[in-house]
C-alpha angles and dihedrals in degrees: 000000000000145000123248117180133184122194100183098278109029136048113211125189138173129238100227119124117188137186108199106308093340120102103220097182142341102207103060113138105225093191100106120192108211120167106320093330138084117221128201106189141178119199144052110356094207091062098046099093096051088043092054091047090053091049092053093043097049105269134283143223091263117107119222128187090227133111138163141094139318122199116198132160093348094309126111119217135185112229132192152127112024096004093292114170124200128179108249103232095150103090095181122102115307131172141177136193137044094313096044096113092053092046094049092050090049093051090047086059091054104266122139122247091260093050089046092055089049089053092047089053089060092061106024115068091200091061122072148087125076114004116211132186137210120198112225100180 
């Protein structure tokens, strides 16, 4: 899957794309520009476009196995499920994806979001490759 971590000011995310147990690529940029928003998502790639549409249009009854962040007009949001969108007012450590537990523990120990994704990549085989960052504040 992936690991996306937020430490209060920066979103960090890995570049690994997998298909089952196969590593497809390690340099995929998971910052997706869609409309006027940037999305950072963990989940099934084939459902990401309809999910992003639902997020921007106010949600739907459809359930997606996708979660992550949306950044639009200077505001960070948590997104998930059926295109649900919640203002991100918790600026403590947050993480999504298969390596989220490892990333959260790393940030709890004082590491940055980028360092936390690097640590998650050591233990989660679906996290790895190029790690990128996006400054929120």
